[in-house]
Phi, psi and omega in degrees: 000122179273134186234133169278120174261109187271102174288143177222259177257052184209053190279065183203164178258345180261146183047049176241097186295328180292317178297311181293327176294320180291318181298326182288340183265349181144205182296151185234141174237100181285133188223141167238129178254125176258104183226069187297334178297336181283352174276004178064233181286354189232062171291156183301140179280179184302314182290325178294323181292322177299312179297319184297318177304312181293319183292320177296321179300312177298323184288324174299318177300316181292322175298320180294326175298327181271010176087018182231197174201166179259124178265129183249145172216146177235139180180199183250348189221112181298321182300309184299320182293316184293321180293322175301312178299318179298319179295319186289326187257345187075017176301141179248358183214154176223132180222152183205167172259144194286152165242158190237009174290144188305317181297322184286325179297307181301316180298314186294323180299314177294316182298316182298316177298317180296318178298315178299317178296334178275004175091007180261140169289138184223122180222154179228160185217172177251115179236356189242002179227150176294324178218152177296149182302335182269356185277339174256123185219163178288180181294335179270356179093004182263179178290159180247145185238008176235129193294311188305310175293331175298309184288328174300316181291322179298310181298326181292341176283356178095178179296145173294170178302149175296149176298147180278155185286169180287144171275105192264339182217122182241127179289135183273148178286170179290336177210139183267143173297160179304134183285153168235129184284147180302327179294339180288345177283342175055051177276334182277148181289151179287327175259126185291114174224016191255014179305315183296325175294314180300323179288330185271338190225156171233086179298156178110170180303315181298317177299320181294314180297320178295321180292322179293315178299317181298317181295310182297322178286324190250335190234345186302314185301323183257013188301314184302319184276331188254353187297339181268006180255102179296341181280348185260345181062041187264359179274169186282333185053033179272349192302316179289328178295320179291316182302315184272000177072023177285346170212148184256156180299328176294326173295318181292318178297316178294319177299322179293317177302311181295321178295318177298315180297320183291339184248022172074030179248044185299331185264333190244004184292327181293339182262004181296154180300325182295312177296329179294328176294323170300324176298322176296323177295320174298318180297321179301313178293324171305311184290317180300320181296314186275337182232070188295349179280347190297330176300339177244332187240145176295141177296318178274108194301328183299335181286352176297335179262020183290141183276066178298154174270162168240113184211091185297325181291323179287324175300316183294320179296321176296313181303321183277354186068047180231043183275341187089358172253111196302316184291329176292312182294323179302309180304313183289331174284328176298319182294316180295325184281316191250346186077020184208155174216139177303139188300317180299323180284332169303318179295318181291315180293323180292317178300320180297319181295311190273339187243326171277319182262349183053038174264144189299141179301332179298325182293318178293320181295323178293320180292316174303315181303321181279333186256342182274135173288339180255029181300113186230123185304315181300304188289319178299317179294315178303311186297314182288322177290327177298313182295327183272358177074014187244014184241190177288135179054034184279156171295133179305144183301329184286354174275099187247116180295133171273112187294336175288314179291324178295319177299311183295322185285317190255355169222065190296327179267356176078013183295322179293314178296314180300328180288316188264343178235068190298339179292349177252006189301332182275351182296141170298146183304328179305327184250001191295325184268000176212063191297334181295342179265353175290152179291156177307319182295321178295318178294319181297316182295333182268000182072026184253126174242105183296136184087349177237293179280333181213136188288153167289157183300137179302320182219160170273125187301312184298317178295320183295320180301313181295323176298318178297317179294327178291321178294322179299321185295344180283343180280147182243137178291000000 
């Protein structure tokens, strides 16, 4: 039986249940369909498309090592493309690993039935989560909206399944479908702006494994204490590799377990902060599955009436990292250059947008979606609704980050700000996070001209905080 294996966000040969099931049944035709219109309001952004191009290239190389190749198709309708491929190749089955975005769930349900009606076997598997979103439930059987009990209940179910082995040899079909070149997907930008992404990342399976090994060897032990420090580089930076499925969460879980056991942490590795971060990813998908309206609408209904402002100039200044608050500007410049931002700084920049500028969280979510290489609908939605106080287990809206204090606490020597905001590099650390309070002589000695070489603050934080609290007071339960 020849089977079409439909790759999606599972661009790897290891721990890929759809691929291994197909390989056990006979010849395999690995396929990737580029159909961005089926993502509804959330087609992949520019940074994600760049990463996808590189990752598909690496996947094809890995498949060729296994005696196979990747067949590409681009179009508007996955069902039509799959039926076309089946006719060309004589395949009698189609299998894939599940996605959990609302549009994809609805589409897959229709697609699976249509394939069966066309005489093809159609099956799906879980390759991207430790547990399915419906497997963890409250005592009444419903969805959960607070992380700690969700994760406690998930851990109580025991360790997830062991990762599946690598598919090392794939039987080829008697005839291959007509090829489509990777360039025909037009994933790369016409104007070159990706140099910073290329310098910062190694997309693909090998890059994912290298990133995981580097993290476990160098940063895992101190992760809990150092993860909030953007100047230390202590995070795993696995998020884009996980999003595109170049490595699976079961693999990360197992590697962490083996590392913990090897270093004498037999009892506490499951409680480590790093494993908890995998839990937050699971929680994000749990919420997206059960509350599919949340990418556009607040989970807490009363926030639909929040009196957001409309200020295109302020939004543009925030996007460009020109707010006048150094820790905020550093984060947004890191994002634009590398397609990634440190998680603590994501929280700081998000708080500034929705609480200092009173601009809607959706605007920030859209900007992150287009510029992040790890743009993930579940995690992006969870993070922005958390910052805006309108989601599950969210920070209360009245918890308003002070960007000056956040900068001092998490970038105490100013290394992060100096790297990404070099026009302030010569300022003494005392004034680095609030340059407008430095004396004229200090600014002059550092080569800083407020309003010229570096902007004055868009808003006064204390006044903005009071305005945000007043806006919150207008909402009714």
